[in-house]
Steps between C-alpha positions, in 0.01 A plus 500: 500500500416157368369277779438126482296334777560127522310214660768230530445144376429217742742242366666452838219604731526352846292192563202680651342168594222502245488268196673628188167500316359753745813717490492501119141614484560774760749655257220570253390823671611840365771702684254747654755671726732576209205624295409744777859629519538530123170684466595743777832578333342546159238737641731703725848495344662529155666158535441224245394182680490138384386189693676167451302210647767231492295284736189467288695459177744258667800681354844346525809709569588551134148618416497741793836638398384557143185681609684720750764593242235565236323756722832638633373635833704731721308373806379150582249436777449145622197369688622274780339205674713299740419169331650634174825627649720268292341629180517859626877467532511367144298799372736735685798339328336515157390862542845607619649352183286730285713803397215750532404413859626755752279427800310203641233533770317224687153510653223266606419266791857368538636851541222588742594207723879497449623849403858451629548169318347644182745789493789256530416307182763550228420769246233685699510881515194561718196336654145627553314383809124537492264643240717612216329756278631825647831359634587363155405828335726694737781247465496528120502879523803491729688256279418700188651815653787333684358591840549316831227242552547488876204647683237398246222334706494124448835498316827354619818504292704183466711350638480713814293777647217517750219248474202659324169539678201324350330768287124519456367713218351825620262495206141391542459175306220660299748751357752243377490451123330191363776259392559507126464133416601560138860526626501118490335250266202473733316252277742222592435489875241262638340339804520120486177459698328788323259501208769536237414865428753781466615543857624781726606537860399808698589615852265736683668530842839490667602358833308268730374562856504132597781325686536146364831374638619342174450810283744785438261737320553856632229543762489871561320772310233296326365712215242430232354635179144629481238298310501758223877482448487120494233512231701750297784248485263215423365705209855563376559124504174434317594757236799273425275196470561365850188330633657306787660676799675370808510746790832413666454703819623307802142519625228654283233511772683686777208745480174343385337837443769581243433168324125564502562848361717352226229249408241780485731704276550202269124471467453875448755504218373170358852356498492141388804294590599195701715545807680326785609636838678387814281525810495408867239248606389704799418798281250341264126474552199432277440867418860555392518182292173569318626850412834364382331233289270758338805716421673213315704332774568149381750374756626580851835384637513433874811444711375213715850369584401242765218258579487548877432790730829425675689541175318822409567646843870410483530691172299793639251484214225655709237260360340174608419174322131579540550829312696319229225249440228766504683709240536206262138397558380851414714513186352172377152627579554826310684332212851645537794265443760468775872438530631383838865552597652253746840459662651177628797458730378757753589499872173330599545209254709274719450170317440373148142429606451868589598600147273233352216652703578840345481340155175322591355829618598674177327228297190506721470878467443431128622832368517529124880522507764466768860612542727314739850600598750406769538772760825687438568744785675801347724733699309808600184312594394447859485126443865494395600688813297258710691215336832669578394556861406132533824380339320352197616756242813707446577811301850379413401287194315799359794732560732260316259476209451876470873568506572222249180397317499138390235296324578215740363696796182358652298735721480359852162349587334447836649152543432463869280196433516407129799530267511653154486171312189382681330836459568507126348154466193616690477811281495287186238276658285802588485620140425153365230441759319820412550542124467143380158439653230413245278771656757771434583385148137478395412838648779682322451326168145631498618853588770521231369731232739435209729220374797728577379541858463123539849442357662757729340353812582147391864597451512647851336185637757274333779712651344456842484124451866498404588710809 
């Protein structure tokens, strides 16, 4: 069978309460999940697979229709994020209009969180909930032979049927095939705060054992790759000319011994590349950072979120302000760049002055880069349920949106103290305060390695200034 896997465009993405400049740059990463699925199918089935990244290429409806018809798939699989639901419905309509398409299947975070609502979308034949390699393989086999798809783990037929359980792969992560990045034009993807080299994303673990109340990452069954398997994939990326890698694990340093083993393996193989990872502040120490630096780590991204211990405790971060400051101090000492993530509009920010103190703290921390966003409590998170219990949030607006997606929908915020308009003004102020400081501009001008790199960062900066 001919199978097309589609990442939908983001023309009508919900206002996720970050500036458009930031949202635009976040779309520059490759569709790693679809690459993993496509590679699995190519290695384990006779199906012909094509990836259509309508998001990165900013395809309009006519262009998507032409490309779908040109490939003439029998099956279309769509990667679903809740914020793109309006565009997902458009892709469903376009795919259904293609004469060759017999089946459409949805998967991804939106399906994981809202399987019933996903099945009810017009044009859907089935949904996959959880990790999709084996479920998709079995689904395609059933469809190819006209068999009943009911009973396949992780699969639910549309529009009715039992809700599928969340499926975890039974395979050890080390045994999964290395994603074939030649299935897309990998040279086009980039990291706006990177060095400007050919860029790849890589995930080395699944799940997260932590319990932050605002996060809906699946918490159970944390699994990770061995240092050797990680380096095998790094080598595959380097063989394609990729010298800059972003490890997109939810938390790279869940197990410091694994990170140290990875750094030792990088040294043993003499792998030379620049890399970024997401880490927790209470997991880093001088030994770990020196090893990471020696292995090529250029930047660490930390989810700080708040500037007070009260705020961190309310979000169940499991860290303290003292640990935050020590982690950033150690990174500066070792020479690793940092990115700090902050949220505003949280339950402990009761006045405008509280938010301004969060912004002041972010500036004083003096990370190399910062990302601010307005807290958006999503259904399925503990924080959302707390808001419902306190009468601050309601599931009803989300139910209306998911049954009839509209680009006019605005995700409910925690507006107990500050309303949306005031929070958006404070968000814009936060970015201006941090990124238009002479200290920041001078530091990054010196670090830019090429005229193209300078131009790309300047363009992103102008977008931030324009909001």
